[in-house]
MIKOLLO-201397 format. One record per residue (C-alpha): x, y, z; residue in three letters. Coordinates in steps of 0.001 Angstrom, whole numbers, plus 524288, in hexadecimal, padded with zeros to 5 digits. Each point is the difference from the previous one (the first is absolute). Example, Ala and Ser with C-alpha at 12.3 -4.5 7.8 and 13.67 -1.06 7.14 Angstrom:
<volums>
8300C7EE6C81E78ALA/8055A80D707FD6CSER/
</volums>
This chain:
<volums>
7E58999CDFDD855UNK/806077FB5880D27UNK/7F4927F52D801F7UNK/803677FAFC7F29BUNK/80D317FE4180172UNK/7FBFD7F8D180B7CUNK/7F6697F6737F937UNK/809AD7FB7A7F4F4UNK/80AD57FC5B80C07UNK/7F3E77F91A80684UNK/7FDAE7F7657F32FUNK/810A97FE967FD49UNK/801B67FCD180BDEUNK/7F4397F54A8009AUNK/8028E7FB5B7F240UNK/805047F1AE800A1UNK/8098C803E57F597UNK/8051580C337F8C1UNK/80A75802BE7F7D6UNK/8035080D997F792UNK/7FE10800C77F2ECUNK/80D847FF477FC22UNK/8043C7F68080A6AUNK/803A37F1DB7F933UNK/7FBBA7F66880B98UNK/7F23F801A480682UNK/800537FCD181198UNK/7F4227F88580438UNK/7FE1B8006780EF2UNK/7FAB67F25C803E8UNK/7FA418003B80E87UNK/7FCEB7F441806CEUNK/7FE347FE1680ED2UNK/80DC87FCAB8010EUNK/8048E80BA47F92DUNK/802CC806467F403UNK/808077FAC87F317UNK/802458068A7F286UNK/7FE8F7FB6F7F2BAUNK/80A09807267F73FUNK/7F9FA7FD867F3C5UNK/80608807277F47AUNK/7F784806337F5CBUNK/803BF7F8E87F3CFUNK/7F8007F3B080912UNK/7F59A8079280060UNK/7FEC3804B17F013UNK/808967F8527F8A8UNK/805367F477803C7UNK/7FBFF7F33B80AD8UNK/80BC57FE288088DUNK/805C87F5EA80A91UNK/7FEAE8039580F77UNK/80AAB800268071FUNK/7FBED7FEFE80F6DUNK/80905803F5809BCUNK/7FEE87FC1B80FDFUNK/807F580775808DAUNK/807C47FC7480978UNK/7FE7F7FC178101BUNK/7F9BD80B3580851UNK/7FDDE807CC7F414UNK/7F628805037F7A9UNK/7FA2D804767F195UNK/8005980C7280335UNK/80D0F7FF8880420UNK/8043C7F8B07F08EUNK/7F82A80A937FCC7UNK/809A580B3C805A8UNK/80E517F85C7FD05UNK/806D0805F27F7F3UNK/808177F1787FFCEUNK/7F4097F99A7FE23UNK/7FDD980A4B7F2DDUNK/80B8A7FAC37F9C8UNK/7F7E07F3947FB78UNK/7F43D805F27FFCBUNK/803D880B997F4F7UNK/806D27F3887F8BFUNK/7F3737F7C97FFC6UNK/7F55D809687FC53UNK/80A1D806147F5B8UNK/7FE607F2967F961UNK/7F312800B580168UNK/7FB817F7AD80AA6UNK/7F76D8031E80B42UNK/805338005480E90UNK/7F9497FCD2809EDUNK/80739804F680D28UNK/7F43C7F68280A93UNK/7FE1F7FF8580CBFUNK/800BD7F34380232UNK/7F57D7FEBA80AE6UNK/806F7807E5806A1UNK/81055802CB8078FUNK/8015D7F034802BEUNK/7FAE17F7167F9C5UNK/809087F61A7FB15UNK/7FA917FB5F7F405UNK/7F3C67FBC4807FCUNK/7F5677F9B97F8E9UNK/7F54D8068D80461UNK/80A9D80F8F7FC4EUNK/7FFA37F7BD7F484UNK/7F3C6800377FD16UNK/7FD5E80FDD802ABUNK/80AEF800017F4C7UNK/7F72A7F73E7F82CUNK/7F30E8088F80072UNK/80B8680E757FF0BUNK/804F57F9727F38FUNK/7F2D67FE5A7FAA4UNK/7FB5780D8580257UNK/80DBD8042B7FA5DUNK/7FDAD7FAD87F23BUNK/7F472806F67FCACUNK/8055180BB58001BUNK/808D87FDDF7F670UNK/8031E7F7187F224UNK/804287F4368057DUNK/805D87F7117F80EUNK/7FC327F4E480971UNK/80F697FCB38083CUNK/803BB8028380946UNK/80E077FF8680620UNK/80373801C780FF5UNK/80B6580816805FCUNK/804607FDB080DCDUNK/80750807218090EUNK/807337F99A80B0FUNK/7F28F7FA7C806E7UNK/7F68B804297F58EUNK/80A237F3137F97FUNK/7F48C7F82A80746UNK/7F45D8058D7F973UNK/805748010D7F413UNK/8039C7F18D7FE22UNK/7F4D57FB58806A1UNK/7F89A806777F696UNK/806207F9A17F50DUNK/7FC937F36380411UNK/7F2387FEAA7FF25UNK/7FB4C809DC80306UNK/7F2AF8091F7FD03UNK/80531806757F360UNK/80B3C7F8CF7F6A7UNK/80EC8804B88012FUNK/80984801797F74EUNK/80B468023A80620UNK/8063A8033B80C60UNK/8096A80B1F802F9UNK/806FC7FF7380F06UNK/808AA80B6D805B1UNK/8053C7FB2580C62UNK/7F4DF7F880800C5UNK/7FA037F54F80A25UNK/7FB487F3207FBA9UNK/8031A7F98780A4EUNK/7F2527FEF880B16UNK/807157F4C780949UNK/80C338069F7FFC4UNK/7F9F280D0E803B1UNK/7FA497FB6B80977UNK/80A177FB8980886UNK/8082380B827FE6CUNK/7FEFD80A3880AB1UNK/7FC0080CA1800B6UNK/7F1E47FE1F80082UNK/7FCBE7F8127F42FUNK/7F92F7F4648065EUNK/7F5A0807A580643UNK/7FDA18091B7F330UNK/7FEEA7F4657F82FUNK/7F6FB7F73380A9DUNK/7F8BA80C037FE71UNK/7FF08800B57F1BAUNK/7FBBA7F3167FDA7UNK/7F9307FB9C80C12UNK/809F57F88A80711UNK/803957FA8180B09UNK/80BE07F9307FCA3UNK/808C17FD557F5F5UNK/7FA95802627F19CUNK/7FE8C7F0547F9D6UNK/809407FF477F4D8UNK/7F2F4800A87F676UNK/7FF0F80F7C80298UNK/80E62802F07FC94UNK/80225804B37F130UNK/80C857FB717FC7BUNK/7FD4A7F376805E6UNK/7F3427FFAE7F77DUNK/80AE0804797F4F2UNK/808DF7F5BB801BFUNK/7F54D7F58B7FEB4UNK/7FB32807307F54CUNK/80B247FF927F8EFUNK/8025B7F0D68036FUNK/7F504800D67F7D3UNK/80420806437F3AEUNK/7F7DF80D95806D2UNK/80AEF80B0A7FD9AUNK/8008280D5E801D0UNK/805A480A827F83FUNK/809B6807E780887UNK/8045280AA680205UNK/8074B7FF8780AD3UNK/8086F80BAF8077EUNK/808F77FE1680CBFUNK/80C618022D807E6UNK/805117F4C68083EUNK/805A680BAF809A6UNK/7F1F8800148038CUNK/7FBE97FDDF80E44UNK/7F5048039D801AFUNK/7F7B67F6DA7F4F2UNK/80BE37F4657FDF4UNK/8017F7FE527EFC6UNK/804AB7F1207FF9FUNK/7F4B77FD22807BAUNK/7F494809A47F745UNK/802058037F7F375UNK/80D8F7F6587FCD6UNK/7FA2F7F492803B2UNK/7F2A7803DC7F9AEUNK/806DB803137F2B5UNK/807057F27C801FBUNK/7F6C27F7088001AUNK/7F483807E37FB3BUNK/804C0809207F36DUNK/7FBCD7FCAC7F3FBUNK/80BF2800547F8DFUNK/7FEA2806EE7F371UNK/7FB0180A3F8076AUNK/804088028080C85UNK/80BBB809888045BUNK/807187FF8880BBFUNK/8057680F1180338UNK/80A897FCEE80ACEUNK/8028280F9A806CBUNK/8069A804F080A9FUNK/7FC97808B880D2AUNK/7F4D87FF7580C9EUNK/7F1BB7FA1D7FBFFUNK/7F86780A117F8DAUNK/80BC18076E7FD98UNK/8016A80CB57F4FFUNK/807A57F8B57F6D2UNK/7F3F17F89F7FF5CUNK/7F984809987FA88UNK/8064B8021C7F530UNK/7FC78806A17F156UNK/804B17F4987FAF9UNK/7FBA47F52480697UNK/7F4158063B7FCB9UNK/80068800737F29BUNK/806DA7F05B8016AUNK/7F2C87FCA280900UNK/7F645806CE7F579UNK/8075E7FA7C7F48AUNK/7FC767F075805B5UNK/7F18A802C87FFB3UNK/80347805067F26FUNK/807727F49E7FAC7UNK/7F30E7F53580791UNK/7F5C080AB17FB1DUNK/804617FD857F14EUNK/801807F21080258UNK/7EF277FEB780369UNK/7FFEE80AC87F41DUNK/806C17F5567F791UNK/7F98E7F5AE7F609UNK/802A07F20C80578UNK/8094E7FAA77F852UNK/7FB927F34A7F91FUNK/8044F7F28F80220UNK/80BDB7FA857F576UNK/7F6877F7D77F89CUNK/7F5A680CAC7FE44UNK/80C52808B67F942UNK/805AA7F61B7F73FUNK/7F08B7FF8F7F98EUNK/7FE3F807617F464UNK/7F4BE805B87FBF9UNK/7F42C7F92C7FC99UNK/7F703800D37F431UNK/7F27D7FDAA7FE92UNK/
</volums>
């Protein structure tokens, strides 16, 4: 009996995913050399309906494991999975990727693996926390998969500003990008977004930030991105108070608003294209 229990425990721990029959969300552990990532899949997305994927990129010096264990982040993952959206808590190539192209390529492979575990409807949304904003925004700029909308929570998007900031960021960015000096403007996703906006390539954005943030200046990051690159009809700006990644930025109400943003974009994608006025005015034809 004891040997049988030990064998069962070994099988369960070795399995890439396990959920009790009464659990509504299945957790898939995606192990990579840079660390674990976690895919949260509502059971309905396996059996019944095609679902979008929300990719969550972590703050500086953190990991997908920390996001997975966080009661604050779970406010968002719970709201999203309750709405039948799969959520990938990505390790992003390590603790300090700073949105580098090499880390994005690793995320592309992780994304390709993730969408084989559920009925994927072809649409991905990028959700960046703090430093993860760089990865989220870069992934929307002709990355390895299409991104239908970007969500930033106290998100960093100004790479050049980060390189010039104190606190060891310069060395981390140079290591992530393989540089020995400042990044060129073409590597800065904020500048790329502004150039694309001038060419009428604007993004559906949900930006959350605070003017009290002393870690990631809101005016130079989320607010600047929103004012210069947001798609007007679909985007939202939520200005809060409090410090960087403070508790007031992780509430059930705010998580519901983020979920509603994705649901609105999903309905837009699902709706049939509108007919041009000339076609609407025509009556039925007879053979």
